[in-house]
C-alpha positions in Angstrom: 146.5 80.4 70.3 147.1 77.4 70.2 144.7 75.0 72.8 145.0 71.7 73.5 142.3 70.0 74.7 142.6 66.6 76.9 138.8 64.8 77.2 138.7 61.1 76.9 135.3 61.3 75.8 135.6 61.4 71.5 132.6 63.7 71.3 133.4 66.2 74.1 136.7 66.4 72.5 135.1 67.1 69.2 132.5 69.6 70.7 135.0 71.0 72.2 137.3 71.6 68.5 134.2 73.4 67.2 133.2 75.2 69.8 137.0 76.6 70.4 137.5 76.8 66.1 134.7 78.8 65.8 136.1 81.1 67.2 139.4 81.2 65.7 141.7 78.9 67.8 144.1 76.3 67.3 142.7 73.2 68.4 144.9 69.5 68.8 143.3 66.7 71.1 144.9 64.6 73.6 143.2 61.2 75.4 144.4 61.4 78.8 146.9 63.1 81.0 150.0 61.1 79.3 149.0 61.9 75.8 149.0 65.2 76.5 152.2 66.0 78.4 154.0 64.4 75.6 151.8 66.1 72.4 152.9 69.2 74.9 156.6 68.3 75.1 156.6 67.9 71.0 154.6 71.8 70.9 153.8 73.8 72.9 150.0 75.2 72.7 149.1 78.5 74.5 146.5 76.9 76.6 145.4 73.7 77.8 141.8 72.8 78.6 141.4 69.2 80.6 138.6 67.4 82.0 139.4 65.8 85.3 138.2 62.0 85.2 140.6 60.6 82.4 142.5 57.3 82.5 146.0 56.4 83.3 145.9 59.7 84.1 143.9 62.7 85.0 143.4 66.0 85.0 144.2 67.5 88.7 147.7 65.0 88.1 147.8 66.5 84.8 147.8 70.1 86.0 150.4 69.7 88.9 153.1 68.0 87.0 152.4 71.0 84.4 152.8 73.6 86.8 155.9 71.5 88.6 158.2 72.0 85.6 160.1 75.3 85.4 159.9 75.3 81.9 156.0 74.8 81.5 154.9 76.4 85.3 153.6 79.6 83.7 151.7 78.0 80.8 147.7 78.5 81.9 145.5 75.0 82.4 141.6 76.2 82.7 139.4 72.4 84.2 136.5 71.4 83.0 134.2 69.9 85.5 131.3 68.8 86.6 131.3 70.9 89.7 129.4 68.3 91.8 131.9 68.4 95.0 133.3 72.0 96.3 136.4 70.1 97.0 136.3 69.7 92.8 137.5 73.5 93.1 140.3 73.1 96.2 141.6 70.2 94.5 142.5 72.3 91.6 143.6 75.5 93.2 145.8 72.3 94.8 146.5 71.1 91.6 147.4 74.9 90.4 144.8 75.4 87.7 143.9 79.2 86.5 140.3 78.3 86.1 137.5 76.2 85.8 134.6 76.2 82.9 131.7 74.2 84.6 129.4 71.4 82.8 127.3 71.7 80.8 129.2 75.0 79.4 127.8 77.4 76.9 130.1 78.6 73.9 130.5 81.9 75.3 131.5 80.0 79.2 134.3 78.9 77.4 135.2 82.6 75.2 135.2 83.8 78.7 137.2 81.4 81.1 140.4 82.3 78.2 140.5 85.4 77.8 140.1 85.9 81.9 143.2 83.6 82.1 145.0 85.1 79.7 144.8 88.5 80.8 145.3 87.8 83.9 148.7 86.1 83.5 149.3 89.1 81.3 148.7 91.6 84.0 151.2 91.6 87.2 149.7 90.6 90.6 150.4 93.2 93.3 150.4 90.5 95.8 152.9 88.4 94.3 153.4 86.3 97.1 152.3 82.4 96.9 153.7 81.5 100.3 151.5 77.5 100.7 148.3 77.5 103.3 147.2 74.1 104.6 142.9 74.2 104.1 140.6 71.2 105.7 138.3 70.1 104.1 135.5 67.1 104.6 138.4 64.5 102.3 141.5 65.9 104.5 144.0 68.8 104.2 144.8 70.2 101.0 147.8 72.4 101.2 147.4 75.7 98.2 150.7 77.7 96.5 148.2 79.7 94.4 148.2 83.6 94.6 145.2 85.9 95.8 143.8 86.5 92.3 143.9 83.6 90.8 142.1 82.3 93.7 139.7 85.4 93.0 139.5 84.7 89.6 138.6 81.1 90.0 135.8 82.0 92.9 134.3 84.7 90.9 133.9 82.5 87.9 132.4 79.7 89.5 129.9 82.0 91.4 129.2 83.3 88.5 128.6 79.7 86.9 126.7 78.5 89.9 124.3 81.7 90.3 123.6 81.5 86.5 123.2 78.1 86.7 120.6 78.5 90.1 118.7 81.1 87.9 117.9 78.6 85.4 117.1 76.1 87.3 115.2 78.2 89.6 113.3 78.8 86.5 113.2 76.2 85.3 111.4 75.0 88.3 108.6 77.7 87.5 107.8 76.7 84.9 107.5 73.0 85.7 105.2 74.3 88.4 103.4 76.0 85.5 103.1 72.7 84.2 102.0 71.3 86.9 99.9 73.6 88.0 98.1 72.7 84.1 98.2 69.6 84.2 96.6 69.1 87.2 94.3 71.5 85.8 93.4 69.6 83.0 94.4 66.1 84.7 90.9 67.7 86.5 89.3 68.6 83.5 90.1 65.2 82.2 88.4 63.1 85.9 85.6 66.1 85.2 84.8 64.8 81.6 85.4 61.3 82.3 82.5 61.7 84.8 80.2 63.6 82.4 81.0 60.8 79.5 80.1 58.4 82.4 77.1 59.9 83.4 76.0 60.0 79.7 76.9 56.8 79.0 75.3 55.7 82.1 72.3 57.4 80.7 72.6 56.3 77.4 72.5 52.8 78.4 69.6 53.9 80.7 67.8 54.6 77.5 69.1 51.4 75.6 67.5 49.1 78.0 64.5 51.2 78.0 63.8 51.3 74.8 64.4 47.7 73.8 62.2 46.7 76.7 59.7 49.0 75.3 60.6 47.0 72.1 60.2 43.6 74.1 56.5 44.9 75.7 55.0 46.3 71.9 56.1 42.3 70.8 54.4 40.8 72.8 51.6 43.1 72.9 51.1 43.1 69.0 50.9 39.4 69.9 48.5 39.5 73.0 46.3 41.4 71.3 46.0 39.2 67.8 45.3 36.6 69.8 42.6 38.1 71.8 40.9 40.2 68.2 40.6 37.0 66.1 39.0 35.1 69.9 36.4 38.4 69.5 35.6 38.2 66.2 35.2 34.4 66.3 32.7 34.8 68.6 30.9 37.6 67.1 31.1 35.2 64.4 29.4 32.9 65.9 26.7 34.8 67.9 26.1 36.2 63.9 25.5 32.9 62.6 23.5 31.6 65.8 21.3 34.5 65.6 20.9 34.0 61.4 19.9 30.9 61.8 17.0 31.2 64.8 15.9 34.4 63.3 12.8 32.3 61.9 12.2 29.5 64.3 13.3 31.1 67.3 13.5 35.1 66.8 13.7 35.6 70.9 17.1 33.9 71.0 17.7 35.2 67.8 18.0 38.3 69.6 19.6 37.7 72.0 22.5 36.5 69.7 22.5 39.7 68.2 22.9 41.6 71.7 26.2 39.2 72.6 27.9 40.3 69.0 27.2 44.0 69.8 28.9 43.4 73.0 31.7 41.3 71.4 31.9 44.2 69.0 32.2 46.8 71.8 34.8 44.7 73.5 37.0 44.5 69.9 36.6 48.3 70.2 37.9 48.9 73.4 41.1 46.4 72.0 41.6 47.9 69.2 41.4 51.5 71.1 43.8 50.4 73.8 46.8 49.1 71.3 46.1 52.6 69.9 47.4 53.8 73.6 50.3 51.2 74.8 52.2 51.3 71.0 52.9 55.1 72.7 54.6 53.7 75.8 58.7 53.6 74.9 58.5 54.9 71.8 60.5 58.2 73.0 63.3 58.0 75.5 63.0 58.3 79.0 63.4 61.6 80.6 63.3 63.6 84.2 59.6 65.1 85.4 58.4 66.7 88.1 56.1 64.6 89.9 54.4 67.6 91.8 53.8 69.3 88.8 52.7 66.1 86.9 49.8 65.5 89.6 49.0 69.3 89.2 48.2 68.3 85.5 46.5 65.4 85.9 44.2 66.9 88.2 43.2 69.4 85.2 42.2 66.6 83.0 39.7 64.6 85.1 37.3 65.8 86.9 37.3 65.3 90.3 34.3 66.8 91.3 33.6 67.9 95.2 36.5 65.1 95.7 39.9 67.1 97.2 42.7 66.2 95.9 46.0 67.2 98.0 49.5 67.0 96.6 52.1 67.0 99.1 54.8 65.7 96.5 58.4 68.2 97.3 59.0 71.0 94.7 62.4 69.7 93.4 61.5 65.9 93.2 61.5 65.0 89.7 61.3 60.7 88.7 62.6 59.9 85.6 60.3 57.4 83.5 58.1 57.2 79.6 56.7 60.3 78.2 53.5 58.9 79.2 54.1 59.3 82.9 51.1 61.3 83.4 48.8 58.7 82.7 49.9 56.5 85.3 48.9 59.9 87.6 45.5 60.4 86.0 44.7 56.7 85.4 44.9 56.7 89.8 42.9 59.7 89.6 39.9 58.2 87.5 39.8 54.6 88.8 40.2 56.2 92.4 36.7 58.7 91.4 35.4 56.1 89.3 35.4 52.6 91.6 35.6 55.1 95.4 31.8 54.8 96.0 32.3 56.7 99.8 35.7 58.9 98.1 36.1 62.2 99.3 40.2 63.0 99.3 42.9 62.2 97.5 46.6 62.3 99.0 50.1 62.0 96.9 53.3 62.7 99.3 56.7 60.9 99.1 58.0 59.2 101.5 61.8 57.7 101.0 62.4 54.1 100.6 65.4 51.5 101.1 67.9 51.9 97.7 65.1 55.2 96.4 61.8 56.5 96.8 58.2 56.3 97.3 55.4 57.7 95.5 52.2 57.0 97.8 48.6 58.3 96.0 45.7 57.1 98.8 42.0 57.8 99.0 39.3 57.4 101.5 36.7 54.8 99.7 35.4 51.5 99.9 39.1 50.1 98.8 39.6 46.9 97.0 39.7 43.7 98.2 42.7 41.5 98.7 41.5 39.3 96.1 41.7 41.8 93.8 44.7 43.9 94.5 46.7 41.8 91.8 44.1 41.4 89.5 43.5 45.1 89.0 46.7 45.4 87.3 46.3 42.2 84.2 45.4 42.5 80.8 42.8 40.5 81.1 40.8 42.2 84.0 41.5 45.4 82.3 39.4 44.7 79.6 35.9 44.1 81.1 37.1 47.2 83.7 39.3 49.2 82.2 43.0 49.1 81.1 44.2 51.9 82.7 45.6 50.4 85.6 47.6 47.9 83.1 48.6 51.1 80.7 50.6 52.4 84.5 52.6 49.7 85.1 53.3 49.4 81.9 54.5 53.0 81.8 56.1 53.0 85.0 58.1 49.7 83.9 60.0 50.9 81.2 62.5 52.4 83.7 62.5 50.2 86.4 59.6 51.7 88.6 57.5 49.2 90.0 53.4 50.1 91.1 51.7 47.8 93.8 48.2 48.1 95.3 49.3 48.1 99.7 45.4 49.5 101.3 43.1 48.1 103.0 39.7 47.2 101.9 37.1 49.3 103.3 39.0 52.1 104.2 40.5 53.1 101.0 43.5 52.5 98.2 46.9 52.7 98.7 48.6 53.0 95.9 52.7 52.9 95.7 55.3 53.7 93.0 58.4 52.4 94.2 61.5 54.4 92.3 64.9 52.9 92.3 67.8 55.8 92.9 68.9 56.0 89.0 65.1 57.0 88.7 64.2 59.1 91.4 66.4 62.5 91.9 65.7 66.2 93.7 65.7 68.5 90.6 66.9 71.9 90.1 
């Protein structure tokens, strides 16, 4: 069976040639309607397969001329169309087309349409009347001369393809919805992963900053401690030299110098012991601690005697601090017991504050004089009265927490531990 393919696109024409020859047809190609008519005049094909949109002469005009020619009017013509508009089908019927193939087509669609057209041509139509009738569409009036069977074949074939394409479209839509859901889930997972990563990075940055600050403090303290030890050893040597010089002529003052040297030795021992405590600050990464439990544990490491310790800190309250944080609370309790004199009660409670929260340690002892409020946290002051509060401030500073004394002298001490929002939370 010889088929003439009329297609201005060489790629499309060769594609159709390949499909048809694979199914056993003999195929020739024309680039437009005028070229097709010339080839039909030279050697008549058994069927014409034509595109609609072509230069010089389109598919409608080619079909019309074939159907108006007495010698060619029974030559089957199948039109290939995108079927963007129902008018395409009506114009095809008006031109006398025998059937349609809808793009994008499948090889089985082409073979099915060809066989259907051949069968229709070989089977008489019980209604041989081809009375022309007019229909009106948006683009105007159209005169149809096709018989009922021809019209029915075209409508059924286009409907069949349309239904299948619609089913394929529905399936593609469902796949697209599934992929969209999967994509949304993937985006949600990625967003959560990004949040987790950001939180992890923020936590890591906090740790790195805390470790860097701790390292700076250790370097500073090493320098200060070295300076203090040199001063203390120098003073000890001078006292011993004076005692040696006076031991014969002035033994009384010589023993005074020995006593002074002994006091310097004790101070030196305190300094060395302090460096042992201080070097632990910042060695380990800061972590979250339950504040209420810190007070309870600190209470066990002190001897409050008859002094009541009231702990009203919320159960889930957590602070982000160096692992030595418990020393802060134990030092506060120890200092209150040591210097409070009239002390009967120590209270720990929590208040919200701008930009974070505040843990308070209050007692009803003698309090701290205004001139001493800041000195009690100084390293130099601590050499004589104990370095607990100096250590407390250093431990808290690692994660940006501050401690100040704001009590009223004679009415009791009040230590405010102010935590920034990234160092305090309501935990689980």
